[in-house]
C-alpha positions as CSV (number, residue, x, y, z in Angstrom):
1,M,0.0,0.0,0.0
2,I,1.2,3.5,-0.9
3,H,1.5,6.0,2.0
4,I,1.8,9.7,1.7
5,D,3.4,11.5,4.6
6,Q,5.1,14.8,5.4
7,D,8.9,14.3,4.9
8,D,12.2,16.2,4.9
9,P,13.3,17.3,1.4
10,A,17.0,16.9,2.7
11,R,16.5,13.2,3.5
12,G,19.0,11.2,1.5
13,D,16.7,9.4,-1.0
14,V,14.4,12.4,-1.3
15,S,17.3,14.7,-2.0
16,R,18.6,12.4,-4.7
17,L,15.2,12.4,-6.4
18,L,14.9,16.2,-6.2
19,N,18.4,16.6,-7.6
20,E,17.5,14.2,-10.5
21,H,14.3,16.4,-11.0
22,L,16.4,19.5,-11.2
23,A,18.9,17.9,-13.6
24,D,16.0,16.9,-15.9
25,M,14.5,20.3,-15.7
26,F,17.8,22.0,-16.8
27,A,18.3,19.3,-19.5
28,T,14.7,19.9,-20.9
29,S,14.2,23.7,-20.5
30,P,16.4,26.8,-20.8
31,A,17.8,27.8,-17.4
32,E,15.7,30.9,-17.1
33,S,12.6,28.8,-17.5
34,V,13.5,26.3,-14.7
35,H,11.4,27.0,-11.6
36,A,11.9,23.7,-9.7
37,L,13.1,24.1,-6.1
38,D,16.1,22.4,-4.5
39,P,15.8,20.6,-1.2
40,S,16.8,23.6,0.9
41,A,14.2,25.9,-0.7
42,L,11.6,23.2,-0.2
43,S,12.3,23.4,3.5
44,A,10.9,26.9,3.8
45,P,8.2,27.6,6.4
46,S,5.7,28.4,3.6
47,I,6.0,25.0,2.0
48,T,4.6,21.6,3.1
49,F,6.5,18.7,1.5
50,W,5.3,15.1,1.2
51,T,6.6,11.8,-0.1
52,A,4.8,8.7,-1.3
53,R,6.4,5.5,-0.2
54,E,5.6,1.8,-0.4
55,D,7.2,-0.5,2.2
56,G,9.7,2.4,2.9
57,E,10.7,2.7,-0.8
58,L,10.4,6.3,-2.2
59,L,8.0,6.5,-5.1
60,G,7.5,10.2,-5.5
61,C,7.1,13.6,-3.9
62,G,5.2,16.9,-4.1
63,A,4.8,20.1,-2.2
64,L,2.3,22.9,-1.5
65,K,3.6,26.4,-1.2
66,V,1.4,29.1,0.4
67,L,1.2,32.2,-1.9
68,D,0.6,35.6,-0.4
69,S,-0.9,37.3,-3.5
70,P,-0.7,35.2,-6.6
71,H,-1.3,38.1,-9.1
72,G,0.8,40.7,-7.2
73,A,-2.3,42.5,-5.8
74,A,-3.5,42.5,-2.2
75,T,-5.9,39.6,-1.6
76,H,-8.6,39.5,1.0
77,A,-7.3,38.0,4.2
78,S,-9.7,35.1,4.1
79,K,-8.6,34.1,0.6
80,K,-5.7,31.7,0.6
81,H,-3.9,30.5,-2.5
82,G,-1.2,27.9,-3.0
83,E,1.2,26.6,-5.6
84,I,2.0,23.0,-6.3
85,K,5.8,22.5,-6.4
86,S,8.2,19.6,-7.1
87,M,5.8,16.9,-8.2
88,R,8.0,14.0,-9.2
89,T,7.7,10.3,-9.5
90,T,10.6,7.9,-9.5
91,A,11.4,6.2,-12.8
92,G,10.4,2.8,-11.4
93,A,7.1,4.0,-10.1
94,R,5.9,5.8,-13.2
95,G,2.6,4.5,-14.6
96,R,1.4,3.3,-11.2
97,G,-0.8,6.3,-10.3
98,V,1.6,7.8,-7.8
99,A,1.3,11.3,-9.3
100,T,-2.5,11.2,-9.2
101,L,-2.4,10.0,-5.5
102,M,0.1,12.8,-4.7
103,L,-1.9,15.5,-6.5
104,R,-5.1,14.4,-4.7
105,H,-3.3,14.5,-1.4
106,I,-2.0,18.0,-2.0
107,L,-5.5,19.2,-3.1
108,D,-7.1,17.6,-0.1
109,A,-4.6,19.4,2.2
110,A,-5.4,22.7,0.4
111,R,-9.1,22.2,0.9
112,T,-8.6,21.3,4.6
113,R,-6.7,24.6,5.0
114,D,-9.5,26.5,3.2
115,F,-7.4,27.5,0.2
116,E,-9.5,29.2,-2.5
117,R,-7.2,28.4,-5.5
118,I,-4.2,26.3,-6.3
119,Y,-1.8,27.3,-9.1
120,L,1.1,25.6,-10.8
121,E,3.7,26.1,-13.5
122,T,4.9,23.4,-15.8
123,G,6.7,23.2,-19.1
124,T,5.5,23.5,-22.7
125,E,7.9,20.9,-24.1
126,D,6.7,17.4,-25.0
127,Y,8.5,16.1,-21.9
128,F,5.8,17.8,-19.8
129,A,2.8,16.5,-21.7
130,P,2.0,13.7,-19.2
131,A,2.0,16.3,-16.4
132,R,-0.2,18.7,-18.3
133,R,-2.7,15.9,-19.0
134,L,-2.7,14.9,-15.3
135,Y,-3.5,18.5,-14.3
136,V,-6.3,18.9,-16.9
137,R,-7.8,15.5,-15.9
138,N,-8.0,16.9,-12.4
139,G,-9.7,20.1,-13.3
140,F,-6.9,22.6,-13.8
141,T,-7.2,25.2,-16.5
142,E,-4.6,27.5,-18.0
143,C,-4.3,31.0,-16.5
144,P,-2.0,34.0,-16.6
145,P,1.3,34.0,-14.8
146,F,0.9,34.3,-11.0
147,G,3.2,35.2,-8.1
148,G,6.6,36.3,-9.4
149,Y,6.2,34.5,-12.7
150,T,6.2,36.3,-16.1
151,L,5.1,35.2,-19.5
152,D,7.4,32.6,-20.8
153,P,7.1,30.5,-24.0
154,N,8.5,27.6,-22.1
155,S,5.9,27.7,-19.3
156,V,2.2,26.8,-18.9
157,F,0.5,28.4,-15.9
158,M,-2.6,26.6,-14.5
159,E,-5.1,27.1,-11.7
160,L,-7.8,25.2,-9.9
161,R,-10.6,26.9,-8.0
162,L,-11.3,24.8,-4.9
């Protein structure tokens, strides 16, 4: 059975997966279009980080970052927004539904915390097509850049109203 729990991004196997993720992002996209976070950035107080494991074996990870004002304007205090960060599945776990389980876990956490919207950024290259399909299947739609992002031909910005 797959279990999803909060975890430390600096943990050995997790750090290796995140470094692999970063290497793939830099190999796939121009450096200025890579927005993946390293393990230390994922340890920030505004980020909750989870891993998916089966019998102790790491299968994937994902994070939820609290956004202060996604479009640069002041938001009403009761409206909370978040961003999905560092969704990654290990090569051996791909095709097993781990990403879907992680995404649903993150969205459930956001709903529990009364978030109004969840945003994400992903790539436009073919490499990212499975991720884009996953997000669309789960109700995400394209939106303008949010937070500190700017228009970028290598990025797709998406949102989900909860």
